[in-house]
N, C-alpha and C positions, 0 to 999 in steps of 0.2 A: 504493500500500500504506500501511497505517497504520504510524506510527512506534511500534515495540514495544520495551519495556525489560524485559530479563530478566537473571537472574544469569549473569555470565560468569566471575567469579573466586570461588574458594572462600574464604569469609570466616568466621572464628570469633571470637566475643567471649566471653571467659571471666573469671570472678571468681577471683582468686588469693588466697593466704594473707595477702598484705599489704593486703587490703581495697581493692585497686585493680582496675579493669576494664582489660583489655587486648584489643586487636583484632589478630588474625593474618591478614594478607593474603599468601598465598604463604608465603615464609620470613621475612617481616618481622613484628616484633611492636611494637605501639605502645600506649602508655598513653592511654586515651581517657576516663578517669574524669571529667575536668573538662568534657568535651563532653556528658555525659549530663544530661538536663534535670531528673531527679528520682530519688529512691530507689524501688526496687521490692521487693515482698515476696519472701521466700525461696521458691524453687521457680519463680520467673519467670526469664525470660532477656531480655537485650537483643539485638536483631537489627537489621539494616538492612532497609529496606522491600523491596528487590528480592531479599532472601533468602527471603521468604515469599510474594511475589506477583510476577506480571508485570503490566505495565500498558501500555495503548495510548493514544496521543494521537489526537484527532479532527482533522477538517478542515472548512473552510468552502469549498464550491465557489464558483467565480468568480461574483460577483453580477451581472456584466455579460453573462454567458452565459445567455441566456434558456432554452436547452435544459436547463439544470441545474435550473431552478426552475419552469418552466411544466409543468403537468400533474403536480405533485408527488404522489408515491405513497408514499414511505418517510419515516417520522418522523425528523426531524433535531433533536436536542436542543441547546438553548442553556441558559446558566445560569438564565435566567428561567423555564425549564420545570421545573427541579429543585425538589423540596420537601424540606425538611430531614428526614432520617431517615425517609423515607416511600417507598412504591412509586409510580412515576410512569408514567402510561399515555397521555399526550397531549402534543403539541407545537404550538406556534403555526405552525411552518413544516414543509413536507415537501420532499424533493428528488425529482428525476425518476430514472427508471431509468438514464438516461445519466450522471447525476452519481454514482449508486451504482457504476456500472461503471468510470467514469474515475477517480474520486477515492477510492473505498473498495474497489477490486478486486472489486466485486460481492458483498461480504460484509456482512451485518448483524450487529450485536452481539446475542447471544442474550438473550432474556428471562431475568431473574434476575441479571444482571450488576450489580456494584456500580459506581456512578459517583461521581466527586468533582470539584468545581470546584477549579482551582488557579491561576486568574488572576482578577484583579479581586476578586470575592467568593470568598475562599479557604476551602476546607474544608467546603463544603456537600455532603453525601452523600445519595444516593438509590439505590433499587433499580429497575432497569428492569422495568417490567411488560409490556413488549412488545418484539419485535425492532425494533432501530432503529440509528441512527448518531448522532454528536454532533460538536460543533465542537471547535476546538483549545484552548478554555479548560476543557475537561473531559477527564478520563482515565477509561477503563474498566479495572477492576481485577479480576485473576484470581488468587485464592489458589492456591498450589501444592498445599496440602492442602485439598481441597474437601469433605471428609466432612460430610454433612448441613448444608452451608452454615454451619458453626459459625464459622469464621474470618471469612467474609464478613460475617456478622451482628455479630461482635465489632468488626471494622473500621468497619462502618457507624456504630457508636456511638463508637468510640475515635478515629477519624481527626480529627474536628473539634477535639478537645482536643489531640491530638498536633501537628496542623498549627499550632494557636495557639502552642504552645511553640516550634516551628520559626520562626515569624514573629518572635517576640520574641528568640529567641537569635541568629538569623541576621540580625536587623535588616532583614528583608524588608519589614515594615510593610504587608503586604497589597497591595503593588503587583503583584508577580509572583513566583510560586514556580516557578523553572525546573526542567526535567526532571532535571538533575543533582542539585540540592538535594533534589528529591523522592525520587530513587532512593536517596540517602544518608541519608534520615531514619532516626533511631533509633526502633524500635518496641518497646514493652514487651510481651513475649509470655508470657501465662499458659499453663498446660497446657490442652489442649482441653476437658477437663471443666469447668475453672474459667471458661474463655471462655463456655461455654454457661450456666453459673450466672450470670455477670455479665450476659449479654444478657437472661436471664429476669428478673433483678432490675431491670434498667433498664426493661424493658417494663412491669413492675409499677408502678414509680415514675412513669413517664411517663403511664400510665393514671390513676394517682391525681392527678397534676398536671392532666390534662385534666378530671377530675371537679371538682377545686377551681376551675379556671378557669371551667368551665361554671357551677358554683354561684355564683361571684362575678359572672359575667355576668348570671345570673338575678336575683341580689340587686340588681345595679345597675339592671336593667330594672324590677324591682318597686319600687325606690326612686323611679325617675323617674315611674312610673305613679302611685305613691302621692302623690308631690309634686304632680303635675299634678292629681290628684283633690282634694288638700287645697287647693290654690290656687283651683281652680274653685269649691269650696264657699265659700272665703273671699270671693271677689268677688261671689258670689251672695247673701251674707248668711246662709249656712247653717252657718257655723263657730262663731260665738259668738252668744249670745242678745242681742237688742236690749234696750237699757236706756232706759226711758221718761224717765229723768232726763237723758239726753243732750240737748244743744242740737240741735234738729231740723236735718236736712239742708237744709230749706227756708231756714232762717236762714243757714246756711253759704253756700248758693247766692246769697242776697242780698248777703252780704259779698264774695263773689267778683265778682259783677257790679259792685258799687260800686267795688272796687279796680281792676278792669279799666277802668272808665270814667274813674277818676281818672288812670290811667297813660296811656291813649290819647287822652283829651281829645276833640277834634273828630272824630278817626278812629273813635271808638267807635260800634259798631252794636249796639243792644240785641237780644239773642236768648236764648231759653231754651226748655226742654222741660217740658211739664206733662201730667198725665193728666186727661182730661175726665170728666165725669159718666157718659159712655157707656163708660168703661173703655178708651177709645182714647187713644193718645199723640199729642200735637200739638206743633209747634214754631212759636213766634212769632218772626219776624224783622222788626223795625220794626213796621209796621202789618199785615203779612200773617201768616196762620196756615195751616199745612199739616199734614195728618195724616201721621205717620211711624211708625205702629205696625209696619209691615213692617221697619223698621230696628232695632227693639229686639231684642237678641239673646236675652234670657232674662228671667225674672221676678225682681223684687227686693222686699225688704220695703217695707211701706207708708211707713215713716219715711225711706226713701232717695229719691234723685232721680237723674235722668239728666242728663248734661252732655257737650257736645262738647269735644274736646281744645282747639279754638280758644278756648273760653270758660274753660277751666281753666288752660291754660298759655300763656305767651308762648313761641313756638317759632320757630326758624330754623335753616337749615343753615350750615355754615362756609364757608371760602374755598376756591375752586378753585385747584389747583396750576398756576401759570403761570410758567415760567422767565423770561419777558420782563418780568414785573412785579417790579421790584426796589425799589419804594418802601416805606418804613417800616422798622421795627426787626425783626430776626430773633427769632422766638419758636418754641418747640417746639409741635408739633401732633400730634394723634392722628387716625387714620382707622379704617375698619371693621376692619382687621386687628388693631387693638389692643383692640377691644371684644368681650367675650364675655358670655354670660348671667351677670350678677351680679358680674362683675369685669373688670379691665383687665390686659392684658399690656403692660408699658411697656419691654420689653427693647430694642426697635428703634424709636426715636423720631427723627424728622427735624425740621428747622426750615425755615421760610420767612418772608419779611418780611410784616409786618402794619402798615398805617397805624393811626393812633390810632382812627379810626372802625371799621376792620375789627377791631381788637383788642377794642373794646367789644362788637361783635356776636358775635365768635367765641371769646372767652375763656370759660372755665368755672370755676365755683366749687363748693365742697362743697355737695351737695344737688341739683345739676343732674341731671336724668334725660337720658341720652344714648341715642338710638335710631338704629339703622342704617337708612339709606335704601336701600342696595344690599347685595349679598352675601347674608348670611342676613337677609333682610328682616325688620325689626321687632325684631331682637336688641337687648337693652337692658341698661344697667347704670347705677347711680347713682355719680356722681363724689364721692369722699370724701377725695381727696388735697388737702392744703394746699400745692400747688405750682403755679406758673404754667404754664398749658397752654391751647392753642387747639384748634379742631376744623377738619377739612377739610370740603369741601362734601358728602361722602356721609354725614355724621352730622347728626342733628337735635339741637339743644339745647332741652330743655323746662325752663322755669323758671316755677313756679306764680305766678299773679297774687296769690293770697292763700295763706298757709301751710296746706298740707295734708300728709298723711302720704305722702311720695313713694314710700316702699317699697310701699304698697298699690297704687300705679299701676304700679310695676315688676311686681308680681304680675299686674295686669290685662294688661299687654303679653305676659307669658309665657303666660297662658291664651289670650288672643286668637290668638297665634301658633300655639299647639298645637292649637287647634280649628278653625283655618282662617279666622279672621276677619281675619287679616293675611296677605297673599300667597296667599290661598286663592280659593275660588269662592263663588258665591251672593252673600250679602250682604257678603262680604269684599271686600278691595281687592287688586289685582294688584301694587301697588308702594306705596312710602311716600314719595310726593312731599309737599311741604309742604301742598298743597291736600288731598290724600287723608288725610294725617295729621290735619289739623285737623277733618275731618268724622267721625272716629271717635267713637263714642258710648260713654262709660264710666259706670259706676255711681258715684254720689256718696253715700256713707254719712255719718252724723254724724261729726265729727272724732274724738270720743272713741271711737267704734266702730272707726274706721280704725286707731287706735292699739292697741286691744285685739286686733283681727284680726291685725295684724303680730306682736304679742307671742306670740299663740297659735300662729301658723304657725312662728315661730322655735323655740318649745318642742317642737312636734310633730316637726319635721324634725331637731332636735338629738337628741331621744330616739331617733328612728329610726336615725340614724347610730350612736349608741352601741350599740344592739341589734345592728346589722349588724356 
């Protein structure tokens, strides 16, 4: 049988001429004013929970007894099946006819019953949309006055707040609300007509909140779509007009090649992309030439060029975490969990030892573009903090051979990721290993245009936020 809690002793709570509340149990009278959690309007009354309802505790059939769970037929509610202040119609688990017979006396709780969690997650209320049973962390509640379900609906909305007061006052702190504390809960009880008005007003307000939340979700979606579209136009050369007075991208490309050669010395391999007289794209690597038109993702202005990441950035990953490697000096490091689109979360930073050579390879400075190798593949942010920091092996550090507008290439990573050129299919790549990263082809605008593009994007997105 279910454990049922009902009124056994006649209790009266009255408000006397001395502005104090008293509770009469049998012939005993007790001042309870200091126990009441808050003031209530004139016309309301304080009562104990079990003066206006009875409630039943559920059960969990023996998990080791297969006959209780095999061929499950009857819905069995756990807290995870409840939805706050909503009607619930399905469960993750069902019990067998044997379990219903042996543990619940063959009785299902009827559709329309009020449920509330009172262990672990305390005060979560739902209405049963189907006949069912539930576990011992949930109670089924039956108002003594059930006229038009008015009190049930009032308690559906009021109990989460009331239970919160009990948790604070009784110092239960969400661990467990036992049945005796539950039975003794003080309930502020309005007249039935006012209960109905309260429920109607709450329903109206919640509907308005749903509309506001949906509108905000729509706005957020529109903002992200507009941002994606803006950045796509930006990296395709369609956001700001080209200026014939800009130093050509071809000159910038020569500067980058020269700087890379100076830094790499004998390791340097000359390579670049150009457009032939036949309007096809070719890549020259040492003395060999190969057509790569199929690798070009979109059209760009005539004054722009294409460049591989390998030729634009010196890039490498960080150090792998290895508990047996204790050489070097301990330094803080970040990993993919710290990198988000456009910013870093530095709340949880760990340290590991880096040798001098490892520190030179893995340390980051303002202006470095960091790209995730794993997790959300290709997620990127520019490091702007003037603090000592290193990277773990699942992050790429990109540092330009020759000064470019790094923010423009952050935009490029964002767009490439969003349209499937990173971690996607077709001409995209399935992961961002160092080799795959280096082969990515990015547009190279004149430096002046890169800066104008970034400034224009910032203005557009800032104005959009202000309007939102």
